[in-house]
Steps between C-alpha positions, in 0.01 A plus 500: 500500500829366349702802608389450864616139504825578309647686796537166681460231234607413147200567283424390144202632306360326189274596209343171404505412128218680333507778751700833536804520276517115438440352160202287398475125489257288302338381828526553869439285811547528879766224474698708241477810712598310809810371311580872396471607867738233627754586214493864607543410860807279405650777277442774755769357720270447798680312766310193611140428423289802391187628654257564219249786520229542248191718469202493252575250232853453645323351801390211288845458362646513863254226597598284202873550574446407861313184384764398255816616677403498868828337603697762325340816646502639851144637474223634293295817558 
């Protein structure tokens, strides 16, 4: 889906710690992953508040990020 959005929007994709090519941590939490998500959005050079899109477990991370950082995002899907 990201390539479809990338034609008109700045897109950042994340492998949460413990997933994909990322390293392992001693423990994980939705708060930790929400923090990682916001850090990637900030580092990606997205102008203005990001819209966060998550699916599967990423949907839970998106909900946590929306709960914790609602004033700092433009939307959550």
